[in-house]
C-alpha positions, 0 to 999 in steps of 0.5 A: 455498514452491517454490525460487526460479529457479536460473538467476537469478544467471547472468542478473543478471550477463549482464543487468547487463553488457549494460546497462552500455553503455547507461548514458546517461539517453537510453538508458534505454528501450533498457536497460529493453527489454534487461532486460525478459526478466529482469524478466518472469521475476522478476515471474511468479515473484513472482506465483506465490509470494506471501506474506501480511503478516508471512510475507514470508521468501522475497520479502525474501530474493529482493529482498536477493539482487537488490540485492546482485547489482548492488552494494548493501550490504544489511541484512535483517530490519529491522522484521521481514522488511524489508530495506534496500539502500544504494549510495553514489555520491559527494556529493549527496542521499539518495533512498529508494525503497520497494517493499512485498512482502506479498500478500493472503488472496485466491483467485486467479481470473485464469486466467493461466498463472502464477496463484498456487496458494499457501495458507498458515496465517495468524496466527489458525491459519486456512488461507487462499489467497494472491494478489498482488491489490494488485500488490505483485509489480509493485512489487517487480519495478519496484523491482528493475528500477530498482535494476539501471538505477541501478546500471548508470548510476552515471556519470549520478548522484551521491548515495546510494540507499536501497532499502527492501523493506517488509513488512506494508503490507496491515496498515499496520504494516510502515513503522512497524516499520522506523522503530522498528527504526532505519531512519533512524538505522541507515541514511542519512536520506533527503532524498526518499522515492519509491514507486509503486502500481499502478492498474487504472483506468489503461492499463498504463505510464501514470503518475498523480500527486496533489499534496498529500493522495493517500491517507487517514487510515484507522483500524479501530474495534471497538465492543463493545456490552453489554446485558442479555439475556433472552427475546424475549417479555419485552423489558421485562426486558432492555436490548437490545444490538441496538437500542442498537447500531442507535441507535449506527450511526445516530448515528455518521452525524452525525459526518460530516453534522453535525460535520465541515465539508462541505468536509472529506472524511470517512467512517465506515462500519460494515462489520460488525454481529454479535449474537444466536444465535436468534429469541427470545433477546435477547443480552447483546451486539453487536459493530460493526466500523468503518472511518474515513477522512479527510485532515485530522489534526484531522478524524481526531482528532474522528471517533475521539473522537466515536465513543467519545462517541456510543457511550457517550452512547447507552448512557447514554440507554438506561439502562445503568450505566457498567460496561456502557457500550460498549468502543471500541478502535482498530487498524490506523491509518495517517496520510494520505499527503501528496505534497509539492507541490514534489517532485510538480511536479518529478517530474511535469514530468520524467516528462511530458518523458520519457514524453510528456504523454499518459502522465502524468496529474494525479489526484484523491485516493482514500480508500485507505490507505498506510503509506508515509505514515510515512516522510515524517511524521518530525521534521523531515518528509521530502518524499515522493511516491507515484505511480500506475502504470497496469496495465490493457490499453489496450482494457479501459480504453477499454471501461470509458470507453465504459461497456461493461466494468468494470475490476477493483479492487485486491484483486480476485481477477481483477486481473491487470496487463498485465506488459510495459507496466506493468513497463516504465513502472514502471522508466522512471518510477521511474528517471527520478524518481531520476535527476532528484533525484540529477542531477550538478551 
């Protein structure tokens, strides 16, 4: 990785000094405008220096330095490359603000001048390209912008801020790793959790929220189907794993269509089917890879247990002995993200008032996943909210609405947020939400 910008430390002091005089809440937009040049340089640097999950060394160090420079007490290496910044500012609630830091193994084709040209070696020893195709560079920049504003506005709030830089979100393991490393024991336990995520489906700077379930339970499932191979000309002497796996694929669909209430969302997708090596050879095995999605925890439980039951039942029907029944394994699971209704209503109202009703939207849930869910699923549960931050140029969104343009999705090699409006909107929304929760009584 290239060295980070040498001039950042000086710029921090200058920008912080400049913003201190604009500390009142009604001067928030002016303060963000004054700080934008610094944040844009930070964003472009992060965008062009992405790091994949579990390799966020430099990104984490940069976030730690940013927080220290404005007065946070920072601890690094929490759950891997996670970091925690704490600022205590009198009596009041504790608010956690999270930003995820990892990028994806995607080759960037946006054409922007600051596009990533980074490659790295992943944990399987494969050299891969790296890109912030999910907007975590925007998340980190908004996180820093929010920290800078709240640090400069101490006279406007009371309580404790806990700023969390989270690793490995794309593998949905980073939040749990931080919790296992004592996030809520070693540091102040939050009364509220906040996070944001960019959305290419909305115009840059707009905010969207979903009350209740916002993102899904997600599990990856592997089914290792076994058979008895042989010559393709003599199938009667074999137990064909490709035919068996095909029956399993079809039978799995009934878990949604016949075993789950039509009022409960559920998805069972077989995304990969691998078997065999040659036209006339019946193989000894086949491998299926599935993604399983739902909102309700009971639905999730029934889907996962049903996959194993279906796979083993089909093998038994094919006459395979028990020692050759399929092996079913589960990985990269994360629970559904639930936005506390009262917290969502409260923040929605504040942002409507602050940013205007035309810029704050009520949205439907999506079947994507976010391990931010873990921060709220503690015992007792902590009210949590993740909201969407629009990232696409207004003209592109208008063209998409008219049916003349297709917006890129998250994880796309061509996804390039419009920096200025997106970053400003992210900082304004998150800072306003934190100020509401930390308001002086």
